[in-house]
C-alpha positions as CSV (number, residue, x, y, z in Angstrom):
1,M,-60.9,19.3,143.5
2,L,-59.8,18.9,139.9
3,L,-56.9,21.2,140.6
4,A,-55.7,18.9,143.5
5,V,-55.9,15.8,141.3
6,V,-53.9,17.6,138.5
7,I,-51.3,18.7,141.1
8,A,-51.0,15.2,142.5
9,L,-50.6,13.7,139.0
10,V,-47.9,16.3,138.2
11,V,-46.1,15.4,141.5
12,I,-46.4,11.7,140.7
13,V,-45.0,12.2,137.2
14,F,-42.0,14.3,138.6
15,I,-41.3,11.6,141.2
16,I,-41.3,8.9,138.4
17,I,-39.0,11.0,136.3
18,A,-36.7,11.5,139.2
19,M,-36.6,7.7,139.9
20,Y,-36.1,6.9,136.3
21,N,-33.2,9.4,136.0
22,S,-31.5,8.1,139.1
23,L,-31.8,4.5,137.8
24,V,-30.3,5.6,134.5
25,Q,-27.5,7.4,136.3
26,L,-26.6,4.4,138.3
27,R,-26.8,2.1,135.3
28,V,-24.4,4.4,133.3
29,R,-22.0,4.5,136.3
30,A,-22.1,0.7,136.6
31,D,-21.4,0.4,132.8
32,S,-18.6,3.0,133.0
33,S,-17.0,1.3,135.9
34,W,-17.2,-2.1,134.2
35,S,-15.4,-0.3,131.3
36,D,-12.6,0.8,133.7
37,I,-12.2,-2.9,134.8
38,D,-11.9,-3.9,131.2
39,V,-9.3,-1.3,130.4
40,Q,-7.2,-2.5,133.4
41,L,-7.6,-6.1,132.3
42,K,-6.5,-5.3,128.7
43,R,-3.4,-3.7,130.1
44,R,-2.8,-6.8,132.2
45,H,-3.3,-9.1,129.2
46,D,-0.9,-7.0,127.1
47,L,1.8,-7.1,129.8
48,I,1.7,-10.9,130.5
49,P,3.3,-12.1,127.3
50,N,6.3,-9.8,128.0
51,L,6.6,-11.1,131.5
52,V,6.3,-14.7,130.4
53,E,8.9,-14.4,127.7
54,T,11.3,-12.8,130.2
55,V,10.9,-15.7,132.7
56,K,11.0,-18.3,129.9
57,G,14.6,-17.2,129.2
58,Y,15.6,-18.1,132.7
59,A,13.3,-21.0,133.5
60,A,12.9,-22.9,130.2
61,H,11.9,-26.2,132.0
62,E,8.8,-24.6,133.7
63,K,6.6,-25.4,130.6
64,G,3.4,-26.2,132.6
65,T,3.4,-22.7,134.3
66,F,3.7,-21.0,130.9
67,E,1.0,-23.1,129.3
68,N,-1.4,-22.4,132.1
69,I,-0.8,-18.7,131.9
70,A,-1.4,-18.7,128.1
71,K,-4.6,-20.8,128.5
72,F,-6.0,-18.7,131.4
73,R,-5.1,-15.4,129.6
74,S,-7.0,-16.6,126.5
75,Q,-10.0,-17.6,128.6
76,A,-9.9,-14.2,130.4
77,I,-9.8,-12.3,127.1
78,A,-12.8,-14.4,125.7
79,A,-15.0,-14.0,128.8
80,T,-17.8,-11.5,128.4
81,T,-20.0,-11.5,131.5
82,P,-18.8,-10.2,134.9
83,A,-19.2,-13.8,136.4
84,D,-17.2,-15.3,133.5
85,K,-14.6,-12.6,133.6
86,A,-14.2,-12.9,137.4
87,Q,-13.7,-16.7,137.2
88,A,-11.2,-16.4,134.3
89,E,-9.3,-13.6,135.9
90,N,-9.1,-15.4,139.2
91,Q,-7.5,-18.4,137.4
92,L,-5.1,-16.1,135.6
93,T,-4.2,-14.5,139.0
94,G,-3.4,-17.9,140.4
95,A,-1.2,-18.7,137.4
96,L,0.6,-15.4,137.7
97,R,1.3,-16.2,141.4
98,S,2.8,-19.5,140.2
99,L,4.9,-17.7,137.8
100,F,6.3,-15.3,140.5
101,A,6.9,-18.4,142.8
102,V,9.0,-19.9,139.9
103,A,10.8,-16.8,139.5
104,E,11.8,-16.8,143.2
105,N,14.0,-19.9,142.4
106,Y,16.2,-18.0,139.9
107,P,18.3,-15.3,141.7
108,E,19.6,-14.0,138.3
109,L,16.1,-13.5,137.1
110,K,15.1,-11.7,140.3
111,A,18.1,-9.3,139.7
112,S,17.1,-8.7,136.1
113,E,16.0,-5.1,135.5
114,Q,13.5,-6.1,132.8
115,F,11.9,-8.7,135.1
116,T,11.7,-6.3,138.1
117,G,10.2,-3.6,135.8
118,L,7.5,-5.9,134.4
119,Q,6.8,-7.2,137.9
120,T,6.4,-3.7,139.2
121,S,4.1,-2.8,136.3
122,L,2.0,-5.9,136.9
123,N,1.8,-5.2,140.6
124,S,0.6,-1.6,139.7
125,I,-2.0,-3.0,137.3
126,E,-3.2,-5.5,139.9
127,D,-3.8,-2.7,142.3
128,N,-5.6,-0.7,139.7
129,I,-7.8,-3.8,138.9
130,Q,-8.6,-4.3,142.6
131,N,-9.6,-0.6,142.9
132,A,-11.7,-0.8,139.8
133,R,-13.4,-4.0,140.9
134,R,-14.2,-2.4,144.3
135,Y,-15.6,0.6,142.7
136,Y,-17.6,-1.4,140.2
137,N,-19.1,-3.6,143.0
138,A,-20.0,-0.4,145.0
139,V,-21.9,1.1,142.1
140,V,-23.6,-2.2,141.3
141,R,-24.6,-2.5,145.0
142,D,-26.2,0.9,144.9
143,Y,-27.9,0.2,141.5
144,N,-29.2,-3.2,142.6
145,T,-30.5,-1.7,145.9
146,R,-32.3,1.0,144.0
147,V,-33.7,-1.5,141.4
148,Q,-35.1,-3.7,144.2
149,S,-36.3,-1.0,146.6
150,F,-39.9,0.3,146.7
151,P,-41.1,2.4,144.9
152,A,-38.2,2.6,142.6
153,N,-38.7,-1.1,141.8
154,I,-42.0,-0.3,140.2
155,V,-40.4,2.2,137.9
156,A,-37.5,-0.2,137.3
157,G,-39.9,-2.9,136.3
158,M,-41.9,-0.5,134.0
159,F,-38.7,0.5,132.1
160,G,-36.9,-2.9,132.1
161,F,-34.1,-2.2,134.5
162,Q,-32.4,-5.4,135.6
163,T,-30.0,-6.1,138.4
164,K,-26.3,-6.4,137.5
165,Q,-23.8,-9.1,138.5
166,F,-21.1,-8.4,141.0
167,F,-17.5,-9.1,140.1
168,E,-16.6,-11.6,142.7
169,V,-14.5,-14.7,143.6
170,E,-16.7,-17.7,143.0
171,S,-15.0,-20.8,144.2
172,P,-13.1,-21.5,147.5
173,Q,-10.1,-22.5,145.5
174,D,-9.8,-19.0,144.1
175,R,-9.5,-17.6,147.6
176,Q,-6.5,-19.8,148.6
177,N,-2.8,-19.0,148.1
178,V,-1.1,-20.8,145.2
179,Q,1.2,-23.5,146.4
180,V,4.1,-24.3,144.1
181,K,6.1,-27.5,144.6
182,F,9.2,-28.6,142.8
């Protein structure tokens, strides 16, 4: 009888260890994927001033657009949580759409090799950001499911595992296309 109790306890300990390790693995993957988003956002933030300066040369009177981009870029850089980053990045995306809409009105700008190169780079970065966000949200979904599912939720509670925030669009305005009127 004592042997059966010892074996049962050993099995329970191994199950707890396995659950703990899977939670740690998912948490590390979530943190790593958040880091990937941060890297792409840094690349985006570094590219934006070059893009703005190029457009400024052609569209000097579009001051409001440039000010919004600078303001939203600063907010995006300063944001720390996934929710704050998502909100700031969505505002920055809207401002960049406005910038490209302004650029459409300047044929010589659209023909500029520097502008098209910067626009291509930004489009590539935007695709990378979208992919990184999607991966992050998938990992967070798996992690949050594990943290909240029985019996792993008991182990998660014992060791302080908390659910993570998704990187998501928060307001209906962020989901709408930008409208530029002259």
